[in-house]
C-alpha atoms as one frame of an Amber mdcrd trajectory, in Angstrom:
protein
  26.090 -15.406 -18.907  24.881 -15.355 -22.524  27.409 -13.487 -24.641  27.804
 -12.104 -28.147  30.270  -9.403 -29.207  29.713  -7.280 -26.101  32.866  -6.015
 -24.377  30.771  -5.060 -21.324  30.844  -8.719 -20.298  34.331  -7.992 -18.902
  32.687  -5.647 -16.375  30.135  -8.361 -15.610  32.902 -10.891 -14.966  34.822
  -8.452 -12.750  31.709  -7.887 -10.629  31.550 -11.643  -9.985  35.254 -12.374
  -9.549  35.695  -9.540  -7.015  32.898 -10.785  -4.744  33.733 -11.106  -1.053
  33.123 -14.837  -1.184  35.148 -18.020  -1.659  36.015 -18.170  -5.349  35.949
 -21.981  -5.425  32.253 -21.831  -4.502  31.400 -19.882  -7.667  31.361 -21.389
 -11.149  31.072 -18.955 -14.046  29.665 -20.276 -17.318  29.816 -18.052 -20.394
  27.742 -19.259 -23.334  29.017 -17.350 -26.345  27.416 -17.132 -29.777  30.734
 -17.070 -31.722  31.968 -13.603 -30.783  35.016 -11.981 -32.359  38.386 -13.451
 -31.362  39.461 -10.285 -29.518  36.463 -10.446 -27.169  36.754 -14.215 -26.690
  40.431 -13.900 -25.777  39.623 -11.156 -23.246  36.875 -13.297 -21.684  39.172
 -16.333 -21.420  41.794 -14.259 -19.603  39.215 -13.352 -16.962  37.971 -16.898
 -16.389  39.531 -19.289 -13.879  40.181 -23.014 -14.082  36.838 -23.807 -12.439
  34.898 -21.719 -14.993  33.591 -22.663 -18.420  33.204 -20.949 -21.771  31.025
 -22.579 -24.421  31.487 -21.106 -27.897  28.973 -22.182 -30.526  26.100 -20.792
 -32.546  22.803 -20.622 -30.707  19.264 -19.375 -31.302  19.035 -16.534 -28.823
  19.518 -15.484 -25.221  17.268 -18.083 -23.569  18.658 -20.887 -25.707  22.080
 -19.893 -24.342  20.786 -19.631 -20.774  19.203 -23.098 -20.931  22.493 -24.479
 -22.238  24.408 -22.863 -19.381  21.973 -24.192 -16.776  22.356 -27.719 -18.141
  26.164 -27.449 -18.093  26.340 -26.124 -14.536  27.882 -28.213 -11.758  25.938
 -26.565  -8.930  22.259 -26.431  -8.056  21.801 -22.715  -7.297  22.039 -20.711
 -10.502  22.085 -16.993 -11.207  21.800 -15.770 -14.804  22.936 -12.276 -15.761
  23.206 -10.379 -19.042  26.556  -9.472 -20.578  25.673  -5.774 -20.285  24.652
  -6.026 -16.607  26.731  -6.276 -13.433  26.609  -6.857  -9.673  27.044  -3.645
  -7.677  27.311  -5.212  -4.206  30.443  -7.110  -3.128  28.612  -9.166  -0.486
  25.876 -10.271  -2.899  26.914 -13.940  -2.818  27.369 -13.857   0.959  23.759
 -12.741   1.355  22.563 -15.418  -1.056  24.589 -18.105   0.732  23.198 -17.064
   4.102  19.636 -17.334   2.784  20.324 -20.724   1.155  21.827 -22.173   4.352
  18.965 -20.756   6.415  15.921 -21.893   4.420  17.026 -23.779   1.268  14.646
 -21.897  -1.053  13.801 -22.937  -4.607  13.934 -19.306  -5.765  15.423 -16.129
  -4.308  14.203 -12.794  -5.658  15.968  -9.439  -5.164  15.731  -5.948  -6.639
  17.283  -4.679  -9.870  18.414  -1.157 -10.748  17.594  -0.124 -14.304  20.456
   2.003 -15.631  21.204   3.970 -18.790  24.252   3.235 -20.949  26.033   5.949
 -18.937  25.302   4.056 -15.681  22.617   6.454 -14.466  19.986   4.710 -12.316
  16.519   5.804 -13.408  14.287   3.018 -12.106  14.305   0.508  -9.275  12.583
  -2.789 -10.049  11.521  -4.277  -6.685  11.340  -8.025  -5.971   7.579  -8.373
  -6.278   5.971 -11.441  -4.792   5.323 -14.044  -7.456   1.636 -14.633  -6.696
  -1.728 -14.609  -8.435  -2.564 -11.019  -7.459   0.639  -9.502  -8.861   0.321
 -11.478 -12.079  -3.343 -10.496 -12.363  -2.524  -6.766 -12.149   0.264  -7.117
 -14.713   3.424  -6.877 -12.658   6.533  -8.355 -14.241   9.380 -10.220 -12.567
  13.056  -9.825 -13.442  14.798 -13.107 -14.251  18.109 -11.242 -13.780  16.798
 -10.505 -10.281  16.409 -14.179  -9.425  18.467 -17.131  -8.266  16.754 -20.429
  -9.076  17.688 -24.047  -8.452  18.640 -26.298 -11.337  16.127 -28.809  -9.968
  13.273 -26.313 -10.403  14.366 -25.414 -13.932  14.333 -29.116 -14.790  10.929
 -29.654 -13.180   9.339 -26.924 -15.325  11.291 -27.699 -18.525  13.560 -24.641
 -18.423  12.773 -21.546 -20.520  10.596 -22.204 -23.570  12.831 -20.867 -26.371
   9.929 -20.716 -28.830   8.893 -17.510 -27.031  12.358 -15.960 -27.693  12.693
 -12.665 -25.672   9.485 -13.481 -23.754  10.568 -16.882 -22.422  11.046 -15.505
 -18.899   7.501 -14.091 -18.907   6.149 -17.527 -19.821   8.327 -19.276 -17.204
   7.044 -17.117 -14.331   3.428 -17.615 -15.376   3.928 -21.358 -15.877   5.398
 -22.395 -12.525   3.115 -23.350  -9.654   4.148 -20.971  -6.882   2.034 -22.789
  -4.280   4.507 -25.662  -4.347   7.671 -23.546  -4.354   9.715 -22.141  -1.477
  10.380 -18.523  -2.487  12.381 -15.935  -0.550  12.523 -12.189  -1.216  15.539
 -10.028  -0.356  14.861  -6.302  -0.110  18.030  -4.957  -1.683  19.151  -3.987
  -5.187  22.500  -5.695  -5.879  22.290  -5.783  -9.694  22.496  -3.014 -12.283
  20.644  -3.907 -15.470  21.297  -1.859 -18.613  18.174  -0.585 -20.359  17.946
  -1.476 -24.044  18.572  -5.226 -24.099  17.118  -7.786 -26.506  13.533  -6.894
 -25.640  13.886  -3.098 -25.427  16.488  -1.981 -27.947  14.065   0.207 -29.940
  10.372   1.155 -30.233   9.690  -1.445 -32.929  11.144  -4.231 -30.761   9.188
  -3.070 -27.713   5.929  -3.169 -29.680   6.668  -6.625 -31.130   7.707  -8.010
 -27.725   4.531  -6.737 -26.081   2.375  -8.125 -28.896   3.995 -11.514 -28.323
   3.328 -11.236 -24.588  -0.315 -10.414 -25.363  -0.480 -13.494 -27.609   0.955
 -15.673 -24.817  -1.659 -14.325 -22.395  -4.584 -14.799 -24.809  -3.602 -18.348
 -25.777  -2.215 -19.678 -22.480  -3.187 -17.413 -19.556  -6.386 -15.512 -20.470
  -7.186 -14.876 -16.802  -4.326 -12.351 -16.765  -5.595 -10.402 -19.804  -6.543
  -7.351 -17.715  -3.052  -7.048 -16.254  -1.434  -6.620 -19.662  -3.064  -3.223
 -20.126  -2.080  -1.804 -16.735   1.512  -3.130 -16.876   2.854   0.203 -18.254
   1.353   2.010 -15.257   3.538  -0.030 -12.883   6.667   0.952 -14.801   5.727
   4.641 -14.832   5.028   4.545 -11.081   8.359   2.824 -10.360  10.267   5.539
 -12.252   8.224   8.350 -10.658   8.480   7.003  -7.099  12.224   6.462  -7.515
  12.715  10.088  -8.565  10.617  11.374  -5.656  12.477   9.289  -3.056  16.048
   9.510  -4.296  16.214  12.849  -6.101  14.664  15.168  -3.514
């Protein structure tokens, strides 16, 4: 969990600690960018002896995530934002069952997009990570993914030079033909809208310009998909309202 002066991380930690799963099987690693003492003290009170908190200056969210992955003791790793939380108490049980059954490299699941008042306004499904979906501009939620440490190492983790877009680059960089991927059709995570890449209009424009630059320089075959990406988001919001609000 990357952290910086966000009290909502306490809710994130509670959603992990209260899981219906053996606590000694879960290691929590908080990578904090020198938050205020009050928040750090509150985080430390939540953590157990098997957990870690790393407090030092870093260069952004994916720098912190890479650090946490490297420090982890286990192979299966889930990253989550400090303003997000797990809404399903058997989340880890479902993951464990899938891991025992098929030992996947990656597990994808759905994410609920919520407002700051916890109102769900969009469901982000676990799209298949394949050529077609990338070609038509679909995006994949890294907070809707469990990935092995071995796979992160194989593909050199998240490229921090891309800053908020490092997850976009990671998904387009890995060779899915050689990866065992499983998709779970449920939405166990609530993700707060307005994070690092969507906090205001200016940031959204800059982030998307950087994504366009990544596509032009590294993945030109997916150029078309960039321009229809907004359509997918609009459809997801519209379909959600039709299904769940009527």
